[in-house]
Structures are given as C-alpha cells and as structure tokens.
C-alpha positions in Angstrom: -7.9 3.2 2.3 -7.5 -0.5 2.0 -7.6 -2.4 5.3 -8.9 -5.9 4.7 -7.7 -9.0 2.9 -9.8 -10.1 0.0 -10.3 -13.7 -1.1 -8.1 -13.0 -4.1 -5.3 -11.9 -1.8 -5.7 -14.9 0.4 -5.3 -17.1 -2.7 -2.2 -15.3 -3.7 -0.7 -15.5 -0.3 -1.5 -19.3 -0.1 0.2 -19.8 -3.5 3.3 -18.0 -2.1 3.3 -20.2 1.0 3.2 -23.3 -1.3 6.4 -22.2 -3.1 9.6 -23.8 -1.6 11.2 -21.5 0.9 9.0 -18.6 0.2 7.5 -16.4 2.9 4.9 -13.6 3.2 6.2 -10.7 5.3 5.0 -7.4 6.6 8.3 -5.5 7.2 6.8 -2.0 7.2 4.7 0.0 9.7 2.0 0.1 7.0 0.6 -3.4 7.4 -1.3 -3.2 4.1 2.0 -3.9 2.4 2.8 -7.6 2.1 6.2 -8.7 0.7 6.8 -12.1 -0.9 10.4 -13.2 -0.6 12.7 -16.1 -0.6 13.2 -17.0 3.1 16.9 -17.9 3.1 18.2 -15.0 1.1 15.4 -12.5 1.7 15.2 -11.5 -2.0 11.8 -10.1 -3.0 9.8 -11.7 -5.8 6.5 -9.9 -5.2 4.6 -7.3 -3.2 0.9 -6.6 -2.5 0.3 -2.9 -1.9 -1.9 0.1 -2.6 -1.1 2.3 -5.6 -2.6 5.7 -6.5 -5.0 5.2 -9.3 -3.5 8.1 -11.3 0.0 6.6 -11.0 -1.4 3.6 -12.9 -3.2 5.9 -15.4 -6.6 4.9 -14.1 -9.7 7.1 -13.9 -10.9 8.2 -10.5 -9.3 9.3 -7.3 -7.9 7.2 -4.5 -5.9 3.9 -4.5 -6.2 0.5 -6.0 -4.6 -2.8 -4.8 -1.8 -4.2 -7.0 0.5 -7.2 -7.0 4.0 -6.3 -8.1 6.1 -9.1 -9.7 9.4 -9.3 -11.5 9.2 -10.1 -15.2 11.4 -10.4 -18.3 11.3 -7.0 -20.0 10.1 -8.3 -23.4 7.3 -10.3 -21.8 6.4 -7.3 -19.6 6.0 -5.2 -22.7 3.8 -7.7 -24.4 1.7 -8.2 -21.3 1.2 -4.4 -20.9 0.0 -4.3 -24.5 -2.4 -7.2 -24.0 -3.9 -6.5 -20.6 -5.1 -3.1 -19.4 -4.8 -4.4 -15.8 -1.0 -4.7 -16.2 1.2 -1.6 -16.0 4.9 -0.8 -15.3 5.8 -1.7 -11.8 4.5 0.9 -9.3 7.3 2.0 -7.0 9.7 -0.5 -8.5 12.1 -0.7 -11.5 9.8 -0.1 -14.4 11.9 -2.3 -16.8 12.0 -5.4 -14.7 8.8 -5.2 -12.6 5.1 -5.1 -13.5 2.0 -4.2 -11.5 -1.1 -6.5 -11.8 -4.3 -4.7 -10.7 -6.4 -6.9 -8.5 -9.6 -5.1 -9.6 -10.5 -5.8 -13.2 -10.6 -8.8 -15.5 -7.1 -10.2 -15.3 -7.6 -14.0 -15.3 -6.5 -15.8 -12.1 -4.2 -18.1 -14.1 -2.2 -15.0 -15.2 -1.7 -14.0 -11.5 -0.5 -17.6 -10.8 1.8 -17.8 -13.8 3.4 -14.4 -13.3 3.9 -14.9 -9.6 5.6 -18.3 -10.3 7.8 -16.7 -13.0 8.8 -13.9 -10.6 9.7 -16.5 -8.0 11.9 -18.4 -10.5 13.5 -15.2 -11.9 14.7 -14.2 -8.4 16.0 -17.6 -7.3 19.8 -17.9 -6.8 21.4 -19.0 -10.1 22.2 -22.4 -8.8 18.6 -23.1 -7.9 17.3 -21.5 -11.1 18.9 -24.2 -13.1 16.6 -26.7 -11.4 13.7 -25.1 -13.1 15.2 -25.1 -16.6 
C-alpha cells in the first residue's frame, strides 16, 4: 500500500499549485488520493491515486500510482498507442480521461504537458478562450 509522497509527486503537486486558481485537495478518507481542481468552480482536472496493476493490464499483484488527467479522445488514443505507461483512465470516463503510470519511463515533460492540457480543457469556456 502506498503511503508516502515521492519526489515525482511533489513536482506534480508544485506544478498544480503554480496554475492560476488551481488547488490540491484530499477530499476523501483515503489520504493517498490527491485531487487537482479549479478552486473557484471545484471542477477536477487531475487525480493522483493508487490503481490495481491488473486493472491497468500490468504484470504482478498489488497497486501502482497513477495520475489521471482529462484528454482529447483522439490524442488519448494516440498516446495510449505510443506509451505503454498510458492507459484509459482508471476509475474515470475511459473516453475523456487517461491514466499516466508514475513508475516507468514516461518523460517528465509528458506529465507536465498533459496536466497543463487537462487544466485548460476543464476551464470554464470564457477562461478557455484566453488560452486559444
């Protein structure tokens, strides 16, 4: 069972804190689940959580740590085909969310780009135009 914050997770949480109006939250009794959301509206754009290895079609027993982010369905399909560390969103809408496995070789830049994209995709439409 996961019970510590890794350097990689600290970097991800710091990146979230650097996004305008974004907050890290632990709204559940299970404090290993960290939700990233827009502070004013509360809409989620990411989640750090444990996922069963077999749910992600990984070898071995137990759990692995994932970052769930919202993603355009066409991009999500391409990313899943390119990176074995990316799968359909665990415990989320499989069309619009992907899970990024923290263990493995996914480049840090991909975590950053995909988290930023998820943040932008979940902004209110009026704010989203600011990024276009």
